[in-house]
C-alpha positions as CSV (number, residue, x, y, z in Angstrom):
1,M,-0.4,0.3,-0.1
2,I,1.2,3.6,-1.2
3,K,1.5,5.7,2.0
4,G,2.1,8.9,0.1
5,L,5.1,10.8,-1.4
6,H,8.4,11.4,1.3
7,H,10.7,13.5,-1.0
8,V,11.8,14.9,-4.0
9,A,15.7,14.6,-4.7
10,I,18.0,17.0,-6.2
11,S,21.6,16.3,-7.6
12,T,23.9,19.4,-7.1
13,R,27.0,20.9,-7.6
14,N,27.2,22.5,-4.5
15,M,25.5,21.3,-1.7
16,E,26.1,24.6,0.6
17,K,24.4,27.0,-1.2
18,L,21.7,25.0,-2.4
19,C,20.7,23.7,0.8
20,R,21.2,27.2,2.4
21,F,18.8,28.5,-0.8
22,Y,15.9,26.5,0.2
23,C,16.2,27.3,4.2
24,D,17.0,30.9,3.8
25,T,14.8,31.8,1.1
26,F,11.8,29.2,1.9
27,G,12.0,28.1,5.5
28,F,13.1,24.5,4.7
29,E,14.9,23.1,7.6
30,V,17.5,20.1,8.0
31,L,15.9,17.0,9.1
32,S,19.2,14.5,8.6
33,E,22.9,14.4,7.3
34,V,24.8,12.1,5.7
35,D,27.8,11.3,3.7
36,W,29.6,8.1,2.3
37,E,33.3,7.0,0.5
38,S,33.3,4.8,-2.2
39,G,35.3,1.5,-1.1
40,T,33.6,1.4,2.5
41,E,30.4,-0.5,3.8
42,L,28.1,2.3,3.5
43,G,29.5,3.1,-0.1
44,D,28.6,-0.2,-1.2
45,Q,25.4,-0.3,0.4
46,C,24.4,3.0,-1.5
47,D,25.9,2.0,-4.2
48,G,23.1,-1.2,-4.6
49,I,20.7,1.2,-3.8
50,I,21.4,3.8,-6.5
51,G,22.9,2.0,-9.1
52,L,26.1,3.3,-9.3
53,K,29.7,1.8,-8.4
54,N,32.1,3.5,-6.5
55,S,30.2,6.4,-5.7
56,S,31.0,9.0,-3.0
57,A,28.5,11.7,-1.5
58,K,27.1,14.1,0.7
59,A,23.2,14.1,1.6
60,V,21.0,16.4,2.9
61,M,17.2,15.9,4.0
62,I,15.3,19.2,4.5
63,G,11.7,19.7,5.1
64,L,9.1,22.1,5.2
65,G,5.1,21.4,5.9
66,G,5.1,17.7,4.6
67,L,7.4,18.4,1.6
68,N,11.0,17.0,2.0
69,L,13.9,17.5,-0.7
70,E,16.7,15.4,-0.7
71,I,19.9,17.2,-2.1
72,F,23.0,15.2,-3.0
73,E,26.5,16.4,-3.5
74,Y,28.5,13.8,-5.6
75,N,32.3,13.4,-5.5
76,S,32.1,10.6,-7.6
77,P,31.2,9.2,-10.3
78,T,32.0,12.6,-11.6
79,P,28.4,14.3,-12.4
80,K,27.5,15.6,-15.6
81,P,25.6,18.9,-15.7
82,K,21.9,19.0,-16.8
83,A,21.4,21.1,-20.4
84,P,21.4,25.0,-19.3
85,D,18.4,25.3,-22.1
86,W,16.4,22.5,-20.6
87,Q,12.5,23.3,-20.9
88,V,9.6,21.7,-18.2
89,C,8.8,20.3,-21.4
90,D,11.7,17.8,-21.6
91,H,11.3,14.3,-20.3
92,G,12.1,13.5,-16.3
93,Y,10.9,15.6,-13.4
94,T,10.0,19.1,-14.3
95,H,9.5,21.3,-11.2
96,I,8.6,21.3,-7.6
97,C,5.8,23.3,-6.3
98,M,5.4,25.6,-3.5
99,E,1.9,26.7,-2.3
100,V,2.1,30.0,-0.7
101,E,-0.7,33.0,0.3
102,D,0.7,35.6,-1.1
103,I,1.7,35.2,-4.5
104,A,2.6,39.4,-5.7
105,M,4.5,39.1,-2.3
106,E,6.5,36.2,-2.7
107,Y,7.4,37.0,-6.3
108,D,9.0,40.4,-4.8
109,R,10.8,38.4,-2.0
110,L,11.6,35.3,-4.1
111,L,13.2,38.0,-7.2
112,K,15.3,39.7,-4.0
113,A,16.4,36.4,-3.2
114,G,18.1,36.0,-6.8
115,M,15.4,33.5,-8.3
116,T,14.8,34.1,-12.1
117,F,11.1,33.9,-13.2
118,H,9.7,33.1,-16.8
119,A,7.0,35.6,-16.0
120,P,5.7,38.2,-13.0
121,P,1.9,36.7,-11.5
122,S,-1.3,37.7,-13.5
123,A,-3.5,40.4,-12.1
124,E,-6.5,37.5,-11.7
125,P,-6.5,34.1,-10.8
126,Q,-7.0,31.9,-13.6
127,N,-9.3,28.6,-12.9
128,G,-9.0,29.5,-8.9
129,V,-5.3,29.8,-9.2
130,K,-2.2,32.1,-9.7
131,A,1.0,30.4,-10.9
132,I,4.6,31.5,-11.8
133,Y,7.8,29.2,-12.8
134,G,10.8,30.3,-11.4
135,R,14.2,28.5,-11.4
136,D,16.9,27.9,-8.1
137,P,20.5,28.6,-8.1
138,E,20.9,25.3,-10.0
139,N,18.3,26.1,-12.5
140,N,15.6,23.7,-11.6
141,V,12.3,24.9,-12.2
142,I,10.1,26.1,-8.8
143,E,6.6,26.9,-9.5
144,I,5.0,29.5,-7.0
145,L,1.3,28.8,-6.6
146,E,-2.0,30.4,-4.9
147,I,-5.0,29.0,-4.5
148,F,-8.2,31.1,-4.1
149,E,-11.2,29.4,-3.0
150,E,-14.7,29.7,-5.2
151,T,-17.4,31.9,-4.0
């Protein structure tokens, strides 16, 4: 029986920078941290789970309101960067979504925090929502969503 979604994982080139971004900008809190080296018992166990050979990495689990993000910084094997021009229509995970109470206020705050956005929020809700897509420092897409109750 599936109980629900536990976490979404992101691989990064700079664990400290990306973790600080999500914690400082959105209010995530660190839940746990782990690191492993290749050739160790833990490294061998991790290799078996994740399907890599001779991996070494650091990982941190951060959480906010029931959403957990697991952030990995791999040392080996050597990671390949995501194509800088990837789009949300490309195959694979496309984005994570944060629900907010005031999208205009969050848009301004997140711009100041260094996020880039595809467009500002609309003036009026469409189908009961306002939504915008932006990008974190690693170019991952984050949707910012405000839901309006129907009256």
